[in-house]
C-alpha positions as CSV (number, residue, x, y, z in Angstrom):
1,M,0.0,0.0,0.0
2,I,1.4,3.4,-1.0
3,A,-0.8,5.6,1.3
4,T,-4.3,6.4,2.2
5,T,-6.0,8.8,-0.2
6,P,-5.6,11.5,-1.1
7,Y,-1.9,11.6,-2.0
8,Y,0.0,12.8,-5.1
9,A,1.7,11.0,-8.0
10,V,4.4,12.4,-10.2
11,I,4.4,10.6,-13.5
12,F,7.7,10.9,-15.4
13,T,7.8,9.4,-18.9
14,S,11.0,9.4,-20.9
15,L,12.6,8.2,-24.0
16,R,16.3,7.1,-23.5
17,T,19.2,7.9,-25.7
18,E,21.7,5.1,-26.7
19,G,24.2,3.9,-24.1
20,D,24.3,4.1,-20.3
21,Q,26.6,7.1,-19.8
22,G,26.2,6.8,-16.0
23,Y,22.4,6.6,-16.2
24,A,22.0,3.4,-14.1
25,E,24.1,4.8,-11.2
26,A,22.3,8.1,-11.2
27,A,18.9,6.5,-11.3
28,T,19.8,4.3,-8.3
29,R,21.1,7.4,-6.4
30,M,17.9,9.3,-7.2
31,V,15.7,6.6,-5.7
32,E,17.9,6.4,-2.6
33,L,17.8,10.2,-2.2
34,A,14.0,10.4,-2.8
35,R,13.5,7.8,0.0
36,E,15.2,10.2,2.4
37,Q,12.9,13.1,1.6
38,P,10.0,14.1,3.9
39,G,6.7,13.2,2.3
40,F,8.0,10.5,0.0
41,L,5.7,7.5,-0.1
42,G,7.1,5.2,-2.8
43,V,8.1,4.7,-6.4
44,E,7.3,2.3,-9.3
45,S,9.3,2.2,-12.5
46,A,9.4,0.3,-15.8
47,R,11.3,0.7,-19.1
48,G,10.6,-1.1,-22.4
49,E,13.1,-2.4,-24.9
50,D,12.3,0.6,-27.1
51,G,13.7,2.9,-24.4
52,L,10.3,4.3,-23.3
53,G,10.2,4.5,-19.5
54,I,7.6,5.4,-16.9
55,T,8.5,6.2,-13.3
56,V,5.7,7.1,-10.9
57,S,6.7,8.5,-7.5
58,Y,4.2,9.0,-4.7
59,W,4.1,11.9,-2.3
60,A,2.1,13.1,0.7
61,S,1.8,16.7,-0.5
62,E,2.5,19.2,-3.2
63,A,4.9,20.9,-0.9
64,A,6.9,17.6,-0.7
65,I,7.0,17.4,-4.5
66,L,8.2,21.0,-4.8
67,A,10.9,20.4,-2.2
68,W,12.1,17.3,-4.2
69,K,12.0,19.3,-7.4
70,H,14.3,21.9,-6.0
71,H,16.7,19.6,-4.1
72,P,20.1,20.5,-5.5
73,E,21.3,17.0,-6.3
74,H,18.0,16.1,-8.0
75,S,18.1,19.4,-10.0
76,E,21.7,18.5,-11.2
77,I,20.7,15.0,-12.3
78,R,17.5,16.3,-13.9
79,E,19.6,18.7,-16.1
80,R,22.0,15.9,-17.0
81,G,19.0,13.8,-18.0
82,R,17.8,16.5,-20.4
83,S,21.3,17.0,-21.9
84,T,22.5,13.4,-22.0
85,W,20.1,10.6,-21.2
86,Y,16.7,11.5,-22.7
87,S,15.7,12.4,-26.2
88,A,12.3,13.3,-24.7
89,C,10.6,13.5,-21.3
90,H,7.3,14.6,-19.8
91,T,6.3,15.1,-16.2
92,R,2.8,15.1,-14.8
93,V,1.7,15.8,-11.3
94,C,-1.7,14.3,-10.2
95,R,-3.7,14.2,-7.0
96,V,-4.9,10.6,-6.3
97,E,-8.4,10.7,-4.9
98,R,-8.9,7.0,-4.8
99,D,-7.2,3.8,-5.8
100,Y,-8.2,0.1,-6.2
101,R,-6.2,-3.0,-5.6
102,F,-6.4,-6.7,-6.5
103,Q,-4.3,-9.4,-5.0
104,L,-4.5,-13.2,-5.0
């Protein structure tokens, strides 16, 4: 369970460029750093063989999202992503009003 509703989701979709160029290490570091931030609730991520990736991070508040956006290390890596790792990216911020689960 991520959290009780409402909470926020930041949906980041990206299309990768060729080669790693330090991407895997930076991605691991960003998840570690996000987990240390107040209001962080969790993250889910997937990337297809075509390079299209979707990462959804979950947050307790919009203030927590903005603090993460302006974190110096995150800002630095975000800029490297735009200049090196992604040919395209898109970020969406959503308020989750309800969610549904199924589990065997």
